[in-house]
DRENMARPA-530227 format. One record per residue (C-alpha): x, y, z. Coordinates in Angstrom, 1 decimal. Each point is the difference from the previous one (the first is absolute). Layout:
<rs>
R | X | Y | Z
...
</rs>
This chain:
<rs>
R | 32.3 | -11.3 | 0.7
R | -2.6 | -1.0 | -2.6
R | -1.4 | -2.7 | 2.4
R | -0.5 | 2.6 | 2.7
R | -1.8 | 2.3 | -2.4
R | -2.3 | -2.8 | -1.1
R | -0.7 | -1.1 | 3.6
R | -0.8 | 3.6 | 1.1
R | -2.3 | 0.5 | -3.0
R | -1.9 | -3.2 | 0.8
R | -0.3 | 1.0 | 3.6
R | -1.1 | 3.5 | -0.9
R | -2.7 | -1.4 | -2.3
R | -1.2 | -2.3 | 2.7
R | -0.3 | 2.8 | 2.5
R | -1.9 | 2.2 | -2.4
R | -2.3 | -2.8 | -0.9
R | -0.7 | -0.9 | 3.6
R | -0.6 | 3.7 | 0.8
R | -2.7 | 0.3 | -2.6
R | -1.8 | -3.1 | 1.4
R | -0.1 | 1.6 | 3.4
R | -1.5 | 3.2 | -1.3
R | -3.1 | -1.6 | -1.6
R | -2.5 | 2.6 | 1.3
R | 0.3 | 3.5 | -1.3
R | -2.2 | 2.8 | -1.1
R | 0.5 | 1.8 | -3.3
R | -0.8 | 3.7 | 0.2
R | 0.4 | 2.5 | -2.8
R | -1.1 | 3.5 | -0.9
R | 0.0 | 2.3 | -3.0
R | -0.6 | 3.6 | -0.9
R | -3.0 | -0.3 | -2.3
R | -3.6 | 1.1 | 0.3
R | -2.9 | -2.5 | -0.1
R | -0.6 | 0.4 | -3.8
R | 3.6 | -0.7 | -0.9
R | 0.7 | -3.4 | -1.6
R | 2.8 | -0.6 | 2.6
R | -2.5 | 0.3 | 2.8
R | -2.5 | -2.2 | -1.7
R | 2.7 | -2.7 | -0.6
R | 1.1 | 0.2 | 3.6
R | -3.6 | -0.5 | 1.2
R | -0.4 | -3.0 | -2.3
R | 3.3 | -1.5 | 1.3
R | -1.1 | 0.6 | 3.6
R | -3.3 | -1.8 | -0.6
R | 1.1 | -2.8 | -2.3
R | 3.8 | -0.3 | 0.5
R | 2.2 | -1.5 | -2.6
R | -2.7 | -2.4 | -1.3
R | -2.5 | 2.8 | -1.0
</rs>
């Protein structure tokens, strides 16, 4: 019983890992309900331009 659970957990992790490698290209889109002077909008614009490294 425990051996079957461990085997299925390992196989499940391998499937999830291989799926993320196949889906390497993606587009991140997001929106918010803030005007252009709001700090949320300004932060989103900075993130859009510079990404995580800004």
